[in-house]
N, C-alpha and C positions, 0 to 999 in steps of 0.2 A: 908468305904462300902469293902466288901471284896474283890470284882474283883476291885477293885483301887490298891490292893498290889500286881495284877499279874505286870510283866513287860511289857513295851509299846512295848518292839520288841521281845517278847517269840515266836518263831517260832513252837513251839507246841499249840500253840492257833489259827490253822488256818489259818495260813500265812507264812508257811514253804515252803520248795523245792515241794513237789507234788503240791500246790497249787497256786504257780508262773508259774510248768510245764505245768499245766491246763492252766491258762493265756496264756499262749505262745504259746499253741496247738490253743487256741481260735483264738490268733492273726494269726499267718498262716494258718489256716481254710477259716476262713471271707477275708484275704489280698488273699486268691486265686478265692474267690468267687468274689471280688470286683474288680478284676483285668479281669477278662470274661466282666464285664459288663463295666468297661472302656474301652475295646477292643470296644465294640459295642456303644459306645459313649450314654450312657447312662445317664439319670439325675443324676441316684445315680450311684457313679463310687467306685473307690478304697476305697478311706476313708469312706465315707458312711458306707457300708459295713463294714469295719474295725472295725469303733469305734461302730458301732453297736452290732459286735461279741464278740468284747473284755468288754464293758459297761455292756452287758446280762452274760457273762462268771464272772465277779465281783459281779453283783448281785446273782448270784448265788452262790455265793461264799459268799457272808454277808449271805444270807437266814440261810445258812448248820453252819458257823462258828461264826456269828458275837454277838451273842444271848446265846453264853454257859456260862457265868460268870453268868447268872440272869437265867439261867433255874432252877437252887435249891433252889431261894428261893422262899417264900410260894407266897401262891396268883398270880401265874408267870405262866404263859402257853404260847407256842410257837406253830405254825403251819408253819412250813418251805413253805411250797404248796402255802400257799397265797402271799408269795413273789415271786413265778413262776408265779403265775396267773395274778398278776397285771403288770410284764413284759411283758406278751402277749397281755394287754388292752393297757400297752403303746407304743408298738413299731405298732400299728394301727393310730395313729396320724402319723408318719411318712410315713408310707404305704398311707394311705386316701390324704396324699398331692402329693404324685407322680402319682395317677390319676388324669386325666384331660381329656376332650372331645374334640376334633377338628370337625369341618365341619361330625358331628354326629359319627365322631369314636372315639371310646374311646380307649387308651392310657395310658401306662405306666403300664400294668395289670402285665406284666410277672416282669417288675422292683420291684413291691410292692410287689408280689410273694416272691421274692427271698431278697428280706429284709427283710420280715416275715420268710423265711428260714434260713439265718443267722443269726437270734436271739436265731431260736431254736438249731443252733451249737453251740451257745455261752452258751447257758444255758446248754448243754450236755456238755460241756467241762467241764463248772463251776460245773456242779451236779456229775464229776466225770464218766462220760459214754464215754471217748473217743472214743472208737470201733463204737460208735453207730453217734459220733460226722464224724469221717473220711466216714463214709458208707454215710452218707447221704450229704455229701456235694460229692464224688463222682456221686452219685446220681443226684446232681443240676447237673452234664455237660453231664453227659448223656440224663439227659432230653432236658435241655438248647439247648446244639450242635446238640444233637444224632435227638432229636425230631423234630425240623425244616425245616429239610429236608423230613421227612416223612408227618409233616402238610400239608409243600406244594404240595405234591402229592395229597394226599386227597382232599386240597382244589381244586386243578386243576382238580380232577375227580367227584367232588360233583358240582362244579360252570357251569351254562347251558353256552354251547358256543352258540353264533350265525352262521348261515349255510346261505349261499346263494346257492339255487339252481336252474342255468339255462338248461332248456328240453325244445328240440326240439322236436317233435311227432307227428305222424299221425293223422289228425281228422277224424272224423267223426265215433270213435270209442265209445266214451264217457268214453276217458281214463285218461283224467284230476282228474275226482273224486276218480277213483280205485289208482292213485299215490299220492293224499293225503291222500287217507286210512293205504296207506303201508308208509307213513312217519309216520302217528301217530302211527300205531304199532311198530312203532319200535322206542317209546319213544320221536318224537321230537312237539313240539307245533308250529302249523303255525302262524307266524304270518303277512305273507301278500302275497297276491296273486298277480302278476299284470303280463300281457299280453301284449307279443310284437309284433309289427308287422313285416312282414317277408317279403322280397321280393315278387312280384308277381309272378315271375318266381318256386317259392318257391313248388308251386302245391298246396297239401293237407294238407299241416304240418303248425303247429302253435309251437310259443314257450310262455313258461310262466316261470316267475322268483319266487319261490317260497324263501320266508326268515322265515327260521325254527328258534327254542331255542331249546338244549335238551345235554344232555349228553354221549347218544352213540356216537356210529361208526361213523361220516360220511360220509366216504368213503366206508363201508359198504353198507349204505344205495344207494349211489349212483353208486356201483356196482349193486346192487339187482334192482333198478330202469333201469338201461341198459340194464338188460338181457330180458327185454320183448320187443320181436319183435318189436313193433310200437313205439317203443323209438327211436329216430334217432340218439340223442346227447346229452350228458349231463355235464357239465359246473361247476364245484364244486371249491367256494371261500369262503372260514371259516373269518368269520367276528371276529370282538373285543370281547373276552371274557369279562364276566360281573364279576369283580373280587369284590368278597367278603369281608366284614373287620373280621380279626381275633381277 
């Protein structure tokens, strides 16, 4: 066979300094991603991400250079993109094993996505696209580190908070329905209305406890309620926020 005459250590057959440099770059970038996951004490850390990145790079090298000696033969055709597609499919088994459900909360999605991204970085290194590999690695740190505070802020802004308002007001003015309408107009949902007794010397005053839920500014609502001349006192207490699962 003609390909048997090629020396085993021939560096011109896709296993020279360039390919070793591409594998080294994959090692470096995947290790950086793995270090970030290791610092977060995730199930897939430094070793997993490094092995995924280097292995993906090697498979891309094989897809490009591993079949050069047989392409000139009759009745032999080869599509390098098929190897890349199989890498993407195969990495799904690792990613799927990192995702689990506990107490109706899905965990491991970010780690699984990071493993998938590390695979892509390794493929880019092995495919001779170092600039793209560097760019995606930088984007990884931007998304994982930079988006976390933004995500928490968005979650806090969209997660309904429980608010308790204790209102003391003058009776005889049919004021309570108006105050409740103001709460709903400001974006709050009324969960509970409970009347409290006042001492006899309080005269024509009454007190009611409103439990509300919403994302609007509770302090502003309390100020608006207190602007009514028939409202004698407003006490605001923020309850526990209903934390959503990200």
